[in-house]
C-alpha positions as a printed NumPy array, in Angstrom:
array([[ -6.781,  15.756,  10.209],
       [ -9.897,  13.783,   9.245],
       [-12.455,  12.351,  12.032],
       [-12.054,   8.778,  11.209],
       [ -8.842,   8.887,  13.307],
       [ -8.698,   6.411,  15.864],
       [ -5.556,   7.273,  17.545],
       [ -4.324,  10.772,  17.623],
       [ -0.638,  11.873,  19.25 ],
       [  1.67 ,  14.341,  19.504],
       [  5.496,  14.174,  19.737],
       [  8.408,  16.449,  19.718],
       [ 11.436,  15.497,  17.474],
       [ 14.34 ,  17.803,  17.452],
       [ 12.344,  20.809,  18.726],
       [  9.426,  20.538,  15.929],
       [  5.892,  19.153,  17.399],
       [  4.714,  16.621,  15.188],
       [  0.713,  15.671,  15.175],
       [  0.435,  11.887,  14.116],
       [ -3.138,  10.534,  12.865],
       [ -3.856,   6.968,  13.096],
       [ -7.221,   5.766,  11.42 ],
       [ -8.824,   2.55 ,  11.4  ],
       [ -6.918,   1.262,   8.119],
       [ -3.93 ,   1.192,  10.12 ],
       [ -5.739,  -1.753,  12.594],
       [ -8.633,  -2.991,  10.057],
       [ -6.935,  -3.049,   6.626],
       [ -9.293,  -2.813,   4.056],
       [ -9.011,  -3.265,   0.002],
       [ -8.836,   0.033,  -1.757],
       [ -8.778,   1.444,  -5.336],
       [ -6.391,   3.191,  -7.606],
       [ -8.293,   6.376,  -7.656],
       [ -5.879,   9.483,  -7.574],
       [ -6.162,  11.779,  -4.427],
       [ -4.105,  13.861,  -2.588],
       [ -3.869,  14.84 ,   1.516],
       [ -2.929,  17.767,   3.387],
       [ -0.879,  15.737,   5.439],
       [  2.454,  13.405,   5.291],
       [  1.124,  10.108,   4.391],
       [  3.375,   7.046,   5.591],
       [  3.247,   3.732,   4.392],
       [  4.918,   0.727,   5.734],
       [  4.963,  -2.69 ,   4.438],
       [  4.226,  -5.711,   6.445],
       [  4.309,  -8.316,   4.127],
       [  3.315,  -8.796,   0.077],
       [  3.973,  -5.984,  -2.729],
       [  2.328,  -3.002,  -3.428],
       [  2.609,  -0.58 ,  -5.964],
       [  2.182,   3.296,  -5.801],
       [  1.376,   5.778,  -9.163],
       [  2.346,   9.697,  -9.128],
       [  3.222,  12.015, -11.361],
       [  3.067,   9.4  , -14.411],
       [  5.594,   7.446, -12.348],
       [  5.363,   4.297, -10.552],
       [  7.004,   3.102,  -6.93 ],
       [  7.265,  -0.518,  -5.885],
       [  7.082,  -1.499,  -2.08 ],
       [  8.227,  -4.856,  -0.962],
       [  8.081,  -6.243,   2.506],
       [ 10.041,  -3.876,   4.994],
       [  9.989,  -0.686,   2.278],
       [  8.759,   2.702,   3.783],
       [  7.261,   5.087,   1.605],
       [  6.406,   8.934,   2.604],
       [  4.086,  10.7  ,   0.507],
       [  4.398,  14.575,   0.945],
       [  1.201,  16.839,   1.158],
       [ -0.84 ,  17.988,  -1.851],
       [  0.681,  15.121,  -4.16 ],
       [ -1.322,  13.464,  -6.273],
       [ -1.164,   9.906,  -5.957],
       [ -2.931,   6.594,  -6.8  ],
       [ -4.055,   4.475,  -3.743],
       [ -1.195,   2.08 ,  -2.702],
       [ -2.488,  -1.326,  -4.507],
       [ -1.514,  -4.353,  -3.136],
       [ -0.138,  -6.747,  -6.069],
       [  0.172,  -9.777,  -4.153],
       [ -2.591, -11.724,  -2.287],
       [ -2.375, -11.288,   1.537],
       [ -0.567,  -8.45 ,   1.455],
       [ -0.62 ,  -5.788,   4.523],
       [  0.376,  -2.456,   5.372],
       [  0.657,  -0.062,   7.866],
       [ -0.294,   3.586,   6.908],
       [ -1.086,   6.804,   9.125],
       [ -0.356,  10.301,   8.472],
       [  1.329,  13.37 ,  10.122],
       [  1.753,  16.84 ,   9.751],
       [  4.674,  19.461,  11.231],
       [  3.38 ,  21.867,  14.02 ],
       [  5.081,  24.645,  15.578],
       [  9.061,  24.426,  16.409],
       [ 10.998,  25.945,  18.858],
       [ 13.154,  27.864,  16.591],
       [ 11.472,  29.249,  13.376],
       [ 14.747,  28.68 ,  11.537],
       [ 14.816,  24.953,  12.606],
       [ 16.422,  23.165,   9.766],
       [ 14.339,  19.753,  10.432],
       [ 11.574,  21.802,   9.513],
       [ 13.009,  23.345,   6.415],
       [ 14.273,  20.079,   5.006],
       [ 11.168,  17.995,   5.571],
       [  8.687,  20.922,   4.285],
       [ 11.43 ,  20.811,   1.353],
       [  9.933,  17.261,  -0.018],
       [  7.975,  17.495,  -2.747],
       [  7.431,  13.992,  -4.205],
       [  7.579,  10.632,  -2.54 ],
       [ 10.668,   9.001,  -1.18 ],
       [ 10.946,   5.364,  -0.458],
       [ 13.21 ,   3.328,   2.014],
       [ 13.853,  -0.365,   2.086],
       [ 14.984,  -2.836,   5.057],
       [ 13.437,  -0.72 ,   7.91 ],
       [ 13.204,  -3.379,  10.34 ],
       [ 13.296,  -0.836,  13.214],
       [ 10.32 ,   0.948,  12.095],
       [  8.396,  -2.378,  11.272],
       [  9.195,  -3.579,  14.376],
       [  7.784,  -0.269,  16.065],
       [  4.846,  -0.069,  14.015],
       [  4.037,  -3.956,  15.18 ],
       [  4.67 ,  -3.073,  18.349],
       [  2.007,  -0.013,  18.438],
       [ -0.893,  -2.455,  17.107],
       [ -0.104,  -5.193,  19.57 ],
       [  0.015,  -2.393,  22.212],
       [ -3.505,  -0.677,  20.775],
       [ -5.021,  -4.102,  20.554],
       [ -3.843,  -5.208,  24.084],
       [ -5.705,  -2.43 ,  26.142],
       [ -3.025,  -2.713,  28.958],
       [ -2.643,  -0.41 ,  31.808],
       [ -0.738,   2.764,  30.864],
       [ -1.158,   1.779,  26.95 ],
       [ -1.383,   5.305,  25.726],
       [  2.092,   6.263,  27.255],
       [  3.726,   3.147,  25.822],
       [  2.173,   4.088,  22.538],
       [  3.325,   7.567,  23.07 ],
       [  6.759,   6.505,  23.563],
       [  6.811,   3.884,  20.331],
       [  5.604,   6.727,  18.237],
       [  8.251,   8.77 ,  19.255],
       [ 11.101,   6.322,  18.463],
       [  9.209,   5.23 ,  15.343],
       [  9.177,   9.281,  14.199],
       [ 12.679,   9.785,  15.623],
       [ 13.891,   6.979,  13.27 ],
       [ 11.62 ,   8.472,  10.337],
       [ 12.914,  12.012,  10.856],
       [ 16.563,  11.122,  10.633],
       [ 15.683,   8.946,   7.674],
       [ 14.066,  12.115,   5.972],
       [ 16.677,  14.536,   6.739],
       [ 20.035,  12.812,   6.842],
       [ 19.833,   9.938,   4.362],
       [ 19.528,   9.629,   0.736],
       [ 16.214,   7.962,  -0.176],
       [ 16.314,   4.519,  -2.019],
       [ 14.103,   5.845,  -4.58 ],
       [ 12.305,   8.619,  -5.376],
       [ 10.848,   7.517,  -9.002],
       [ 10.825,   4.423, -11.225],
       [ 13.498,   5.722, -13.607],
       [ 16.127,   5.077, -10.983],
       [ 15.675,   1.403, -10.777],
       [ 17.194,  -0.93 , -13.125],
       [ 15.514,  -1.993, -16.69 ],
       [ 14.232,  -5.188, -15.093],
       [ 12.868,  -3.492, -12.138],
       [ 11.343,  -0.783, -14.077],
       [  9.36 ,  -3.426, -16.352],
       [  8.127,  -5.131, -13.348],
       [  7.053,  -2.057, -11.819],
       [  5.66 ,  -0.676, -14.704],
       [  3.874,  -4.147, -15.466],
       [  2.315,  -4.631, -11.545],
       [  1.35 ,  -0.847, -11.838],
       [ -0.409,  -1.644, -15.171],
       [ -2.406,  -4.433, -13.631],
       [ -3.163,  -3.178, -10.24 ],
       [ -4.69 ,  -0.114, -11.86 ],
       [ -6.482,  -1.701, -14.605],
       [ -7.514,  -5.032, -13.679],
       [-11.005,  -4.098, -13.497],
       [-11.323,  -2.682, -16.86 ],
       [-11.503,  -4.498, -20.461],
       [ -7.689,  -4.677, -21.104],
       [ -5.572,  -6.878, -23.482],
       [ -2.06 ,  -7.805, -23.969],
       [ -1.492,  -5.219, -26.681],
       [ -2.557,  -2.136, -24.095],
       [  0.421,  -3.176, -21.796],
       [  2.6  ,  -3.917, -24.989],
       [  1.928,  -0.176, -25.787],
       [  2.347,   1.265, -22.401],
       [  5.676,  -0.566, -22.4  ],
       [  6.855,   0.471, -26.039],
       [  6.883,  -3.356, -26.704],
       [  5.497,  -5.914, -29.185],
       [  2.92 ,  -8.393, -27.974],
       [  5.558, -11.132, -28.647],
       [  8.307,  -9.182, -26.618],
       [  6.108,  -8.614, -24.208],
       [  4.843, -12.479, -23.235],
       [  8.632, -13.032, -22.985],
       [  9.037, -10.464, -20.184],
       [  5.767, -11.969, -18.532],
       [  7.082, -15.704, -18.719],
       [ 10.516, -14.464, -17.519],
       [  9.664, -12.529, -14.604],
       [  6.171, -13.993, -13.544],
       [  5.783, -17.346, -15.467],
       [  2.558, -16.338, -16.723],
       [  0.81 , -15.14 , -19.825],
       [ -1.242, -11.85 , -20.214],
       [ -4.187, -13.393, -19.525],
       [ -3.166, -15.715, -16.616],
       [ -1.545, -12.522, -14.888],
       [ -4.756, -10.725, -15.085],
       [ -6.681, -13.697, -13.865],
       [ -4.534, -13.793, -10.951],
       [ -4.75 , -10.041, -10.252],
       [ -8.62 , -10.076, -10.351],
       [ -9.043, -13.193,  -8.046],
       [ -6.673, -11.669,  -5.547],
       [ -8.806,  -8.631,  -5.567],
       [-11.766, -10.512,  -4.992],
       [-10.607, -12.897,  -2.515],
       [ -9.76 ,  -9.259,  -0.469],
       [-13.337,  -8.168,  -1.021],
       [-14.697, -11.6  ,   0.305],
       [-12.823, -11.371,   3.533],
       [-13.138,  -7.854,   4.247],
       [-16.178,  -6.692,   2.985],
       [-20.229,  -7.149,   2.65 ],
       [-20.499,  -6.891,  -1.18 ],
       [-22.429,  -9.366,  -2.846],
       [-20.851, -11.891,  -4.667],
       [-22.342, -10.3  ,  -8.213],
       [-21.246,  -6.777,  -7.362],
       [-17.615,  -8.306,  -6.295],
       [-17.456, -10.075,  -9.878],
       [-18.509,  -6.684, -11.479],
       [-15.749,  -4.687,  -9.512],
       [-13.201,  -7.185, -10.503],
       [-14.114,  -6.777, -14.321],
       [-16.208,  -9.89 , -14.734],
       [-19.865,  -8.963, -15.788],
       [-20.712, -12.637, -16.276],
       [-20.991, -13.615, -12.783],
       [-21.268, -17.282, -13.567],
       [-18.07 , -17.084, -15.412],
       [-16.532, -15.434, -12.318],
       [-17.452, -18.233, -10.101],
       [-16.149, -20.825, -12.275],
       [-12.521, -19.323, -12.519],
       [-12.567, -18.591,  -8.774],
       [-13.748, -22.16 ,  -8.169],
       [-11.153, -23.406, -10.526],
       [ -8.347, -21.398,  -8.721],
       [ -9.272, -22.066,  -5.128],
       [-11.232, -25.172,  -4.855],
       [-14.089, -23.528,  -3.158],
       [-17.063, -21.116,  -4.599],
       [-16.894, -17.666,  -3.617],
       [-19.609, -18.106,  -1.211],
       [-17.954, -20.847,   0.205],
       [-14.522, -19.132,   0.561],
       [-15.979, -16.212,   2.389],
       [-17.813, -18.632,   5.043],
       [-14.542, -20.604,   5.653],
       [-12.562, -16.948,   6.029],
       [-15.205, -15.809,   8.46 ],
       [-15.113, -19.039,  10.657],
       [-11.272, -19.08 ,  10.611],
       [-11.135, -15.368,  11.394],
       [-13.646, -16.312,  14.462],
       [-11.566, -18.798,  15.622],
       [ -8.296, -16.853,  15.49 ]])
């Protein structure tokens, strides 16, 4: 596992050793791009609030609050991208080490997973993830032992889900037509908001006419294509203003606006603050919290 790890732990569940690595993004989440990549470990994403979308194998998966997604090793996927402002999630990786019995059924079932799986309403795991976060931040006595116990419980519940239950979704084609459409729309904007995109680009992706697309957008989002695009771009800009030291010009370019004055005017019209004032207020509020 990578050297950016903040917390490393080993737990045994059902006779199998699991190595868990939690990096800085678990405690200090940063906005990410939708670039394609894969890992040598299992990757776990648990949504704390808001909504995210994951792209893999020409499919999309939508994650909402309480959703837990497990991505198996060597699976090319996009970064799990936020599609709502102020979305937050926990993320960590694990791999399977040695087992007491080489024929361990748990190990076999987990290694057999070859595509992302999704579970909803994971309240126990969400509570445990929150406690791990709090315990690590508090630096109280016996924190390491407490975190180890919390990680054991998290992995126990997770392994039970992976080996004993049918996931709620493994690909977008298992969703309803309405859910499918919103997932594709969310993914399209999450992965392309920084590009020079138009309504007919999305319409072609969904095999709809531009008029049909506009009806779908109004029904599910109450927005036009342009309004939805601006909404996504400004959400990404807010994240970068809060959580990065990029210049406003670089942020403007990264979210799809070559004209910084136009970007600033749209941002100010939406938030009532210039990008510079928005960043300053968020820094002050963070410092006082």
